[in-house]
Legacy VTK file of the C-alpha trace (Angstrom):
# vtk DataFile Version 3.0
C-alpha trace
ASCII
DATASET POLYDATA
POINTS 249 float
197.544 102.561 152.041
194.936 104.941 150.749
195.610 107.036 147.697
194.903 110.686 148.279
193.837 113.836 146.567
195.739 115.802 149.157
193.678 118.951 149.362
190.530 117.000 150.215
192.041 114.606 152.744
190.116 115.111 155.974
192.162 113.262 158.563
194.326 110.295 159.461
193.184 107.195 157.623
194.185 104.085 159.528
195.057 100.958 157.573
195.384 97.608 159.283
193.663 94.661 160.913
192.141 94.220 164.330
194.327 95.611 167.093
197.054 96.953 164.828
197.504 99.384 162.009
199.691 101.700 160.012
198.717 105.351 159.994
198.749 107.473 156.869
198.903 110.921 158.380
198.607 114.527 157.329
201.099 116.049 159.721
203.140 117.528 156.863
200.160 119.173 155.171
199.370 122.841 155.318
196.407 123.866 157.459
194.600 125.170 154.392
194.835 121.693 152.808
192.607 120.083 155.434
188.807 120.368 155.260
187.486 122.022 158.398
190.886 123.483 159.286
191.186 125.808 156.319
191.706 129.453 157.191
190.023 130.517 153.974
186.397 129.710 153.237
186.251 127.882 149.911
182.980 126.057 150.502
184.379 122.784 151.763
182.648 120.993 154.630
184.162 119.970 157.946
184.173 116.204 158.037
185.137 114.317 161.198
188.367 112.357 161.499
188.198 109.348 159.197
189.493 105.866 159.923
189.193 102.499 158.257
187.261 99.879 160.229
188.996 96.761 161.580
189.015 93.623 159.476
188.272 90.054 160.492
191.513 88.410 161.542
193.566 87.302 158.548
191.468 89.211 156.006
193.323 91.577 153.646
192.249 95.013 152.504
190.865 95.253 148.960
193.433 95.917 146.240
196.244 94.369 148.287
198.276 91.213 147.874
196.245 88.148 148.746
192.917 89.699 147.796
192.658 88.975 144.087
188.864 89.102 144.351
189.012 92.764 145.486
186.630 91.973 148.334
185.727 94.438 151.075
185.868 92.184 154.123
184.968 95.050 156.479
181.350 95.819 157.300
180.442 98.272 154.520
178.316 100.293 156.934
181.631 101.264 158.541
182.933 102.393 155.136
180.190 104.983 154.645
181.426 108.552 154.803
180.173 110.216 158.006
178.058 113.354 157.805
179.959 116.661 158.093
179.643 119.174 160.914
176.363 121.084 160.885
174.470 118.399 158.982
171.004 117.199 159.881
171.115 113.438 159.357
168.064 111.589 158.088
167.133 109.228 160.955
165.858 106.711 158.412
169.220 106.668 156.595
171.880 107.039 159.259
174.416 104.484 158.112
172.381 101.307 158.360
171.082 98.824 155.833
168.482 99.989 153.366
166.084 98.169 151.080
166.308 97.685 147.353
163.066 99.619 146.996
164.493 102.614 148.883
167.556 102.633 146.643
165.478 102.349 143.473
163.367 105.336 144.559
166.369 107.497 143.596
165.529 106.781 139.953
162.509 107.504 137.790
159.548 105.142 137.870
160.181 104.026 134.282
163.700 102.845 135.170
163.009 101.011 138.411
161.792 97.673 137.041
164.842 97.277 134.823
167.237 98.248 137.612
165.507 95.923 140.062
166.037 93.034 137.668
169.657 94.091 137.123
170.224 94.045 140.899
168.687 90.594 141.148
170.860 89.323 138.294
173.958 90.817 139.935
173.658 88.964 143.269
173.355 92.076 145.407
174.270 91.314 149.032
173.718 94.579 150.959
172.978 98.287 150.547
174.103 100.743 153.233
173.002 104.392 153.158
173.625 107.688 154.905
171.737 110.890 154.027
171.929 114.411 155.426
170.973 118.033 154.770
173.279 121.007 155.277
172.220 124.447 156.582
172.376 125.877 153.033
169.805 123.313 151.893
172.202 120.909 150.127
170.832 117.372 150.372
173.368 114.552 150.216
173.092 110.786 150.172
175.758 108.101 149.979
174.873 104.528 149.083
177.240 101.534 149.145
176.122 98.426 147.270
178.096 95.246 147.912
177.824 92.378 145.441
178.892 88.758 145.384
181.951 89.503 143.255
183.748 92.194 141.259
182.166 90.854 138.073
178.661 91.263 139.454
179.405 94.776 140.733
180.685 95.741 137.289
177.670 94.134 135.669
175.327 96.382 137.635
177.563 99.392 137.008
177.159 98.694 133.296
173.382 98.961 133.751
173.911 102.489 135.087
176.591 103.854 132.735
177.841 102.876 129.287
180.652 103.804 126.903
179.773 106.111 124.029
182.497 107.335 121.666
185.110 107.273 124.420
182.877 108.861 127.074
181.064 106.980 129.837
177.509 108.278 129.818
174.568 107.490 132.123
172.149 104.809 130.984
169.685 106.091 133.595
169.448 109.383 135.489
168.539 110.116 139.087
164.873 111.044 139.258
165.680 114.674 140.086
168.007 115.173 137.100
166.777 116.409 133.727
170.027 115.782 131.880
173.652 114.772 132.416
177.067 116.248 131.744
180.336 114.525 132.632
182.362 116.198 135.367
186.046 115.883 134.519
187.231 116.343 138.103
186.858 112.571 138.482
189.917 112.163 136.284
192.017 113.771 139.032
191.068 111.243 141.716
193.898 108.745 142.034
192.881 105.932 144.370
194.398 102.634 143.190
191.783 100.030 142.304
188.813 102.411 142.141
187.129 104.179 139.248
184.835 107.212 139.602
182.120 108.190 137.116
181.056 111.761 137.870
178.153 113.788 136.464
176.246 117.020 136.931
172.904 118.251 135.717
173.661 120.957 133.113
171.878 124.262 132.742
169.020 124.895 132.410
168.186 122.659 135.370
165.072 124.230 136.831
164.651 125.109 140.499
167.469 122.865 141.736
170.555 121.102 140.413
171.718 117.546 141.021
175.284 116.222 140.989
176.042 112.518 141.289
178.888 110.045 141.040
179.413 106.304 140.972
182.596 104.789 142.380
183.477 101.283 141.224
185.620 99.684 143.945
186.031 95.940 143.628
182.932 94.123 144.868
181.346 97.413 145.984
179.700 100.218 144.023
179.071 103.625 145.593
176.514 106.217 144.558
176.904 109.778 145.876
174.127 112.290 145.140
173.900 115.980 146.051
171.058 118.371 145.185
170.434 122.006 146.073
167.952 124.682 145.119
169.609 127.239 142.851
172.624 125.018 142.137
174.663 122.311 143.870
178.118 123.684 144.735
181.091 121.947 143.124
183.546 122.084 146.043
181.630 120.079 148.678
180.543 117.602 146.028
184.112 117.003 144.906
185.229 116.751 148.521
182.513 114.219 149.358
183.189 112.027 146.323
186.939 112.063 146.910
186.719 111.129 150.586
184.222 108.329 149.963
186.476 107.072 147.193
189.428 106.994 149.581
187.494 104.988 152.164
186.751 102.335 149.556
190.308 102.137 148.179
LINES 1 250
249 0 1 2 3 4 5 6 7 8 9 10 11 12 13 14 15 16 17 18 19 20 21 22 23 24 25 26 27 28 29 30 31 32 33 34 35 36 37 38 39 40 41 42 43 44 45 46 47 48 49 50 51 52 53 54 55 56 57 58 59 60 61 62 63 64 65 66 67 68 69 70 71 72 73 74 75 76 77 78 79 80 81 82 83 84 85 86 87 88 89 90 91 92 93 94 95 96 97 98 99 100 101 102 103 104 105 106 107 108 109 110 111 112 113 114 115 116 117 118 119 120 121 122 123 124 125 126 127 128 129 130 131 132 133 134 135 136 137 138 139 140 141 142 143 144 145 146 147 148 149 150 151 152 153 154 155 156 157 158 159 160 161 162 163 164 165 166 167 168 169 170 171 172 173 174 175 176 177 178 179 180 181 182 183 184 185 186 187 188 189 190 191 192 193 194 195 196 197 198 199 200 201 202 203 204 205 206 207 208 209 210 211 212 213 214 215 216 217 218 219 220 221 222 223 224 225 226 227 228 229 230 231 232 233 234 235 236 237 238 239 240 241 242 243 244 245 246 247 248
């Protein structure tokens, strides 16, 4: 079953194998708790109904009994968060596989060689990406990187963030970011087996602001990035990170 941060849960999330499943529903939730159905405008986006993809027969979900390796047996392209209503999706990044070079272009030129080597050392298997732009100009991208094992996924995560006096700080920044500040909302996400690392570009951030998060989920690492001229809003960013986290848990 998926853990939930209830006020961000977008829809029924179906857990189960091919041809069968157990539904974790929202029928008892208030209308204002569901993105897209809220009667008050708080900035959240309207995401479509979410569901977990079917698994190969006999394969368990990650973080369940019988899956000590915390492997995502489902096609990770099916685990990418869909774009919300009103979004213009990038036709070159519409939920398919992407190249290592395209992923590395998110980072500064001085960081790319080191990250490329870290990916090679970490037995990267696939990268899936979806990117979109909202009417208010917010640009979003979600990237799922699947590795050969949990250990390799964590090894690459350690190339991106590191512990420093109890905080987990970025080792590298997205190319658009001029600095990093931890966003404590990640502490409120409770999805068993996953771990979010959430950051925002602090003021002064120039013409636009970038927010980003990594989600460590077994053999898969997610990167969610949002940028917007004048400031990237907190609510849709938190909503997006939470829902992607749930899909991976």
